[in-house]
C-alpha positions in Angstrom: -31.9 45.5 1.8 -30.2 45.5 5.0 -30.7 42.4 7.2 -30.1 42.3 10.6 -28.5 39.4 12.6 -30.5 38.5 15.9 -28.1 36.6 18.3 -31.0 34.2 19.6 -30.4 32.8 16.0 -26.8 31.4 16.6 -27.0 30.4 19.9 -28.2 26.8 20.5 -31.7 25.9 20.0 -34.3 26.3 22.9 -32.4 29.6 24.3 -33.0 33.2 24.4 -30.3 35.8 24.5 -31.0 38.0 27.7 -27.7 40.2 27.6 -24.4 40.2 25.7 -21.1 41.7 26.4 -17.4 41.3 25.7 -14.7 40.9 28.3 -10.5 40.2 27.3 -11.7 39.5 23.4 -14.1 37.2 24.8 -18.1 37.2 23.4 -19.9 36.7 26.9 -24.1 35.9 26.3 -26.6 35.5 29.1 -28.8 33.0 27.8 -32.3 31.3 29.4 -34.5 29.1 28.3 -37.5 29.5 26.5 -40.0 27.4 27.9 -41.8 28.4 31.0 -41.8 25.0 32.8 -39.6 22.1 33.0 -40.3 18.3 33.9 -39.1 16.6 36.7 -36.3 14.2 36.1 -37.3 11.6 38.3 -41.1 11.8 37.8 -41.7 13.5 34.4 -44.3 16.0 36.0 -44.1 19.4 34.2 -43.8 22.3 37.3 -44.0 26.0 36.9 -42.9 26.9 40.6 -39.7 28.5 40.4 -37.6 28.0 43.6 -34.4 29.8 42.7 -31.8 30.5 39.9 -27.8 29.7 39.5 -25.8 30.7 36.4 -23.8 27.9 34.4 -21.0 28.9 32.4 -20.7 26.9 29.2 -18.1 27.2 26.2 -20.1 27.4 22.7 -18.5 27.7 19.2 -16.8 30.9 18.0 -18.6 33.9 16.4 -16.7 36.2 14.4 -13.5 34.9 15.1 -14.5 35.8 18.9 -14.4 33.3 21.4 -18.2 32.7 22.7 -19.0 31.8 26.4 -22.5 31.1 27.4 -23.8 32.7 30.8 -26.7 29.9 31.1 -29.2 31.1 33.5 -30.4 27.7 35.3 -33.9 27.6 37.1 -34.4 25.5 40.0 -38.2 23.7 40.3 -40.4 22.6 42.9 -41.4 19.1 42.1 -45.4 18.9 43.2 -45.4 15.0 42.9 -45.9 13.6 46.2 -44.6 10.3 45.4 -41.7 11.8 43.9 -38.8 11.5 46.3 -36.8 14.8 44.4 -38.5 17.9 45.9 -36.0 20.3 44.0 -34.6 20.0 40.4 -32.9 21.8 38.1 -34.2 22.5 34.5 -32.3 20.5 31.5 -31.8 21.8 28.4 -32.0 18.9 26.1 -29.5 17.7 23.9 -28.3 21.5 23.1 -26.3 21.8 26.6 -26.5 18.3 28.5 -26.5 18.0 32.3 -23.0 19.1 34.1 -21.7 19.6 30.5 -19.1 22.7 30.2 -19.4 22.7 26.5 -22.2 23.0 24.0 -23.1 19.9 22.3 -22.2 21.2 18.9 -18.9 22.3 20.2 -18.3 18.5 21.9 -18.8 17.3 18.6 -16.1 19.7 17.0 -14.1 18.5 19.8 -14.2 15.4 19.7 -14.0 15.1 15.9 -10.6 16.7 16.3 -9.7 14.4 18.8 -10.5 11.8 16.3 -8.4 13.3 13.7 -5.3 14.6 15.3 -5.0 13.3 18.8 -4.0 15.4 22.0 -1.1 18.0 21.5 -1.7 18.6 17.7 -5.6 18.9 18.0 -5.1 21.1 21.3 -3.0 23.0 19.1 -5.1 23.4 16.3 -8.2 24.0 18.4 -6.4 27.0 19.7 -6.3 28.4 16.2 -9.6 27.7 15.8 -10.9 29.7 19.2 -11.8 26.6 20.9 -9.4 26.6 23.7 -9.4 23.0 25.2 -6.3 21.2 26.4 -5.0 17.9 25.0 -6.2 15.8 28.3 -9.8 16.9 27.4 -9.9 15.9 24.0 -8.6 12.9 24.8 -10.9 12.5 27.8 -14.0 13.0 25.1 -13.0 11.2 22.5 -12.6 7.7 25.3 -15.8 9.1 26.9 -18.1 9.5 23.3 -16.2 6.0 22.4 -19.3 3.4 22.1 -19.1 -0.2 20.9 -20.5 -1.5 17.5 -23.6 -3.1 17.9 -24.7 -4.4 14.3 -24.3 -8.2 14.1 -21.3 -9.3 12.6 -21.5 -11.9 9.6 -18.3 -11.3 7.5 -15.0 -10.3 9.6 -11.6 -9.9 8.2 -8.5 -10.4 11.2 -5.3 -9.7 11.3 -2.2 -8.8 13.7 -0.5 -5.6 13.9 2.3 -4.4 16.0 2.6 -2.7 19.4 6.2 -3.0 18.8 7.4 -4.9 15.9 9.2 -8.2 16.8 8.2 -7.9 20.3 4.9 -7.7 21.0 1.5 -7.8 18.5 -2.4 -7.1 18.8 -5.1 -8.2 16.5 -7.6 -5.9 14.5 -10.8 -7.1 13.7 -13.1 -5.3 11.0 -16.4 -5.8 9.2 -16.0 -6.2 6.0 -19.8 -5.5 5.1 -19.7 -2.5 6.8 -15.9 -1.5 6.1 -15.5 -0.7 9.7 -13.2 -1.8 12.6 -15.2 -3.7 15.2 -12.6 -5.0 17.9 -9.1 -4.6 18.8 -7.5 -7.4 21.0 -4.3 -6.8 23.3 -2.6 -9.7 21.7 -2.6 -12.8 19.0 -2.7 -15.4 20.9 -5.4 -18.5 19.8 -7.0 -18.7 23.3 -7.9 -14.6 23.0 -9.3 -14.5 19.5 -11.0 -17.8 19.9 -12.5 -16.8 23.1 -13.6 -13.3 21.2 -15.0 -15.5 18.7 -17.3 -17.6 20.8 -18.6 -14.3 22.0 -19.9 -13.9 18.1 -21.5 -17.0 16.8 -23.5 -15.4 14.0 -19.9 -15.1 12.0 -20.4 -16.8 9.1 -17.3 -15.5 7.0 -13.7 -15.0 8.4 -10.8 -13.8 5.9 -7.5 -14.0 7.4 -3.9 -14.5 6.1 -2.0 -18.0 5.9 0.4 -17.1 8.9 -0.5 -17.4 12.8 -3.2 -19.3 14.6 -6.0 -17.1 13.4 -7.0 -20.5 11.2 -7.1 -22.7 14.3 -8.9 -20.3 16.5 -11.5 -20.1 13.7 -11.6 -23.7 13.4 -11.7 -24.0 17.2 -14.6 -21.7 17.7 -16.5 -21.5 14.5 -16.4 -24.7 12.5 -19.1 -24.0 10.5 -17.8 -20.4 9.5 -16.1 -20.3 6.1 -12.1 -19.4 6.3 -10.9 -17.2 3.5 -7.1 -16.9 2.8 -5.9 -13.6 1.8 -5.3 -13.6 -2.0 -2.6 -10.4 -1.6 -0.8 -12.8 0.4 -1.3 -16.0 -1.8 0.4 -14.1 -4.7 3.0 -13.0 -2.4 3.8 -16.2 -0.8 4.0 -17.6 -4.5 6.5 -15.0 -5.3 8.6 -15.8 -2.2 8.5 -19.5 -3.1 10.0 -18.5 -6.6 12.5 -16.5 -5.2 13.4 -19.4 -2.9 13.4 -21.6 -6.1 16.1 -19.4 -7.6 18.2 -19.3 -4.5 18.2 -23.2 -4.2 19.1 -23.0 -8.6 22.3 -20.3 -8.5 24.8 -23.3 -9.2 23.1 -24.4 -11.9 22.8 -20.7 -13.1 26.2 -19.6 -12.8 27.3 -22.4 -15.2 24.4 -21.8 -17.4 25.5 -17.9 -17.9 28.6 -18.9 -19.6 26.6 -20.6 -22.5 26.4 -18.9 -25.8 23.9 -21.4 -27.2 20.2 -20.4 -27.3 17.3 -22.7 -27.0 14.7 -21.6 -29.5 12.3 -23.7 -27.8 12.3 -21.3 -24.7 11.8 -18.0 -27.0 8.2 -16.1 -26.9 6.9 -15.5 -30.6 7.9 -12.0 -31.3 11.4 -13.3 -30.3 11.0 -16.5 -32.5 10.5 -13.7 -35.5 13.6 -12.3 -34.6 15.2 -15.4 -34.0 14.2 -16.3 -37.4 15.3 -13.5 -38.8 18.3 -13.9 -37.8 19.0 -17.5 -39.2 17.9 -16.1 -42.5 20.9 -13.3 -42.1 23.0 -15.9 -41.3 22.8 -17.8 -44.3 23.2 -14.6 -46.1 26.3 -13.8 -44.2 27.4 -17.4 -45.4 26.8 -17.0 -48.7 28.5 -13.7 -49.1 31.6 -14.6 -47.0 32.3 -17.9 -48.7 31.8 -15.7 -52.6 34.4 -13.2 -50.7 36.6 -15.8 -49.7 37.0 -17.3 -53.3 38.0 -13.8 -54.5 34.6 -12.4 -56.0 34.5 -8.8 -56.1 31.7 -6.9 -54.0 30.2 -5.4 -57.6 29.6 -9.3 -58.2 28.6 -10.5 -55.3 25.7 -7.6 -55.3 24.9 -9.3 -59.2 25.0 -12.8 -57.9 22.7 -12.6 -54.6 20.8 -9.7 -55.1 21.2 -8.3 -52.0 22.4 -3.9 -51.8 25.9 -3.0 -51.8 25.4 -1.5 -48.4 24.5 -4.9 -47.1 27.1 -6.4 -48.7 30.2 -4.4 -47.5 28.9 -4.8 -44.1 28.9 -8.5 -44.5 32.5 -8.4 -45.7 33.9 -6.3 -43.0 32.1 -8.6 -40.4 30.1 -5.8 -39.2 26.4 -8.1 -39.4 26.5 -11.0 -36.8 24.5 -9.6 -34.1 21.3 -11.6 -33.2 19.2 -8.7 -32.4 19.7 -5.5 -34.7 21.2 -2.2 -32.8 21.3 1.3 -34.3 24.6 2.3 -34.9 26.1 5.1 -33.0 27.6 8.1 -34.5 30.8 6.9 -33.0 31.1 3.6 -34.5 33.3 4.8 -37.4 35.5 6.6 -35.0 36.2 3.8 -32.2 39.6 2.1 -33.5 41.0 6.0 -34.0 39.6 6.5 -30.2 41.1 3.3 -28.7 44.4 4.3 -30.2 44.5 7.9 -29.1 43.3 6.4 -25.4 46.4 4.0 -25.6 48.9 6.4 -25.7 47.6 8.6 -23.3 44.6 10.8 -24.0 42.1 10.2 -21.3 40.4 14.0 -21.9 37.0 13.8 -23.1 37.3 17.3 -24.6 40.8 16.9 -26.1 39.3 13.8 -27.9 36.4 15.6 -29.2 38.8 18.6 -30.9 40.6 15.6 -32.1 37.9 14.1 -33.8 36.4 17.6 -35.1 39.8 17.6 -36.9 38.6 14.5 -39.2 35.5 15.7 -39.7 33.4 14.2 -36.6 30.0 16.1 -36.5 28.9 14.8 -33.1 28.7 17.1 -29.8 31.5 16.7 -27.1 28.9 15.3 -24.5 29.0 12.0 -26.9 32.7 11.4 -26.7 32.9 12.5 -23.0 30.4 9.6 -21.9 32.4 7.6 -24.0 35.7 8.8 -21.9 33.5 7.8 -18.7 32.4 4.2 -20.0 35.7 3.7 -20.5 37.6 4.9 -17.2 35.3 2.9 -15.6 35.4 -0.5 -17.3 39.2 -0.1 -16.8 38.4 0.1 -13.2 36.4 -3.2 -12.8 38.0 -6.3 -12.1 37.3 -9.1 -13.7 35.6 -10.9 -11.0 33.3 -7.6 -11.5 33.1 -8.1 -15.0 32.1 -12.0 -15.1 29.8 -11.7 -11.6 26.3 -13.4 -11.7 23.0 -11.4 -11.0 21.6 -11.5 -7.5 18.9 -13.9 -6.8 16.3 -11.0 -6.7 17.7 -9.7 -9.8 17.1 -13.1 -11.8 13.7 -13.2 -9.8 12.7 -10.3 -11.0 14.2 -10.6 -14.7 12.6 -14.1 -14.9 8.6 -13.1 -14.0 8.7 -9.8 -16.3 7.2 -9.7 -19.6 10.1 -10.4 -22.3 8.6 -7.1 -24.0 10.0 -5.2 -20.8 13.4 -7.0 -21.2 16.6 -5.2 -23.0 18.5 -7.7 -25.4 21.2 -8.6 -22.9 18.4 -9.3 -20.0 16.3 -11.4 -22.6 19.9 -13.7 -23.6 20.5 -14.0 -19.9 16.7 -15.0 -19.1 17.1 -17.7 -21.8 20.6 -19.0 -20.5 18.8 -19.2 -17.4 16.3 -21.3 -19.1 18.3 -23.4 -21.1 20.6 -24.3 -18.0 18.4 -24.7 -15.3 15.0 -26.4 -16.6 13.9 -27.1 -13.5 13.6 -23.1 -12.5 11.8 -22.5 -15.7 9.1 -24.7 -14.9 8.8 -23.4 -11.3 8.4 -20.0 -12.6 5.5 -21.5 -15.2 3.9 -23.1 -11.9 4.0 -19.6 -10.4 2.3 -18.1 -13.2 -0.3 -20.6 -13.7 -0.8 -20.2 -9.7 -1.7 -16.4 -9.9 -3.3 -17.1 -13.0 -5.7 -19.3 -11.4 -6.0 -16.6 -8.4 -7.1 -13.9 -11.0 -9.3 -15.9 -12.9 -11.0 -17.5 -10.0 -10.7 -20.9 -12.0 -11.1 -23.5 -8.8 -11.1 -26.4 -11.4 -7.6 -25.7 -12.1 -6.1 -25.5 -8.7 -5.8 -29.5 -7.9 -4.5 -30.4 -11.0 -1.8 -27.4 -10.4 -1.1 -28.9 -6.9 -0.5 -32.4 -8.4 1.9 -30.8 -10.9 3.8 -28.3 -8.3 4.3 -31.9 -5.8 7.4 -32.4 -7.6 9.0 -29.0 -8.4 10.8 -26.6 -6.6 8.2 -25.1 -5.4 6.7 -28.2 -3.4 6.9 -26.7 -0.1 4.7 -23.6 -1.3 2.3 -26.4 -3.0 2.6 -28.6 0.6 1.3 -25.3 2.6 -1.7 -24.8 0.2 -2.8 -28.4 0.4 -2.7 -28.2 4.2 -4.9 -24.8 3.9 -6.7 -26.0 0.9 -10.3 -25.0 2.2 -9.4 -21.4 3.1 -7.5 -21.1 -0.2 -10.1 -22.3 -2.3 -12.5 -20.1 -0.4 -10.1 -17.0 -1.5 -10.7 -18.4 -5.5 -14.5 -18.4 -5.4 -15.4 -16.2 -2.5 -15.4 -12.2 -3.5 -14.0 -11.2 0.4 -10.8 -10.9 1.0 -8.4 -9.4 3.6 -7.5 -5.8 1.7 -9.8 -3.9 3.6 -8.3 -5.1 7.2 -4.8 -4.4 5.6 -5.6 -0.8 4.7 -7.2 -0.4 8.6 -4.0 -1.6 9.7 -1.6 1.1 8.1 -4.5 3.4 9.5 -3.9 1.8 13.0 -0.4 2.7 12.5 -0.8 6.4 11.8 -2.7 6.7 14.9 -0.4 4.8 16.9 2.6 7.2 15.5 0.6 10.4 15.7 0.8 9.6 19.4 4.6 8.7 19.7 3.6 4.8 20.8 2.3 6.2 24.0 -1.4 5.3 23.5 -3.3 2.8 25.5 -5.3 0.0 24.0 -8.7 1.5 24.6 -7.6 5.0 23.3 -6.4 3.3 20.2 -9.8 1.8 19.7 -11.8 4.7 20.4 -9.8 6.9 17.9 -10.4 3.7 15.3 -13.9 3.1 16.3 -15.6 6.4 16.6 -14.2 7.9 13.4 -16.8 8.3 10.6 
């Protein structure tokens, strides 16, 4: 069944199409209002007396891949109200086409959203592809004109700083945490500026902030009854930073401890305890078998006396069972003496070494031998200083804060040696773990005992900072609010600022952030 589409159904509501024409690829529609009367904008009296007519040119949304312009026939009416000072007025078209507008309201909305999302030049380029010819200046003017300040009462806010130019100039962003919206941008982060804004909003009951800057002082000065909440992410990050500083202070005993070979079993985890107990049992078996072998007892007799397998007894007699944690034997291990001998006589090519091993019955691939040659070549280039160089501060901090299950055998031994040689650092690591656990579990009752224990440790300065801001930290543990979404809005602000190459003024940044849905 065929269906004919009337152009009157695609123009804004309240308008009727009188004529249509094409000119230079543009669809021009002559439209007029359907109503026979209009109300005076001054006295609201209806008038039926038409004085004259004129044409307005208004852009509308494209149709069928063609730009659309409306030739809007606008009537002038006479006002018959004697008390009204306006004798002649032009008819209004409601919200479809606003007074003196050059675009329909629905096209204005599209232009506004393009400006919010893309800014000036990118928005203008994309609008041209959508058959919405607007300039970059027009996009920015529309964004500024349609910007509206939030009128909802504020109760819970998040406040943070952001950089106009890093290390030079900073501003302040304020967010409504309940509605998850940006409320305002302030030109700086001075205490007086923030305090003045807070004074103008006395209904605020909760202020979420980080622990740096003067936001705490500004909130205490302007809203003494408001609850201040420290940002939980910054608390966790500050605790990690305090432990990194403790590692830096302990590098001297760490360097001395990394030369130790004895491991304190008390510093091992449960899984490592099981491995360590197995190691002690293996060492006991090794000692018995080695003693029998030293007394001239044959391998067969040793197997009979101890009840161990012949393979195990052979490994012990040959000295190949002394590692604390078991490792898989590689396919090259039986051939390492031959490879070392060939390396010493000058054969350094991996493929040639593989061919000589093949002649001796080696069944592995050439890649295995080539990788061994590469490792051997690199080890010879390393100096003794490089071989004995201790890990960096950050590496040690990372190793000590990772779970033991995620560490290799060498890293586990390194951490255990450090914990034995620097017990104060191990205590600091335990305190940091306790603090982060308090924040995660929201265990307010454990906060005061933790401060007492941390007061004499390597992270005492961090504990003193927590004590000075104790009310905000306690609120961070007990309250549900945090500054995470404020940090997200800061990231969005940075994206918008960089889209405009850092040239946007504060009012345009605010309009794009607040105007976005």
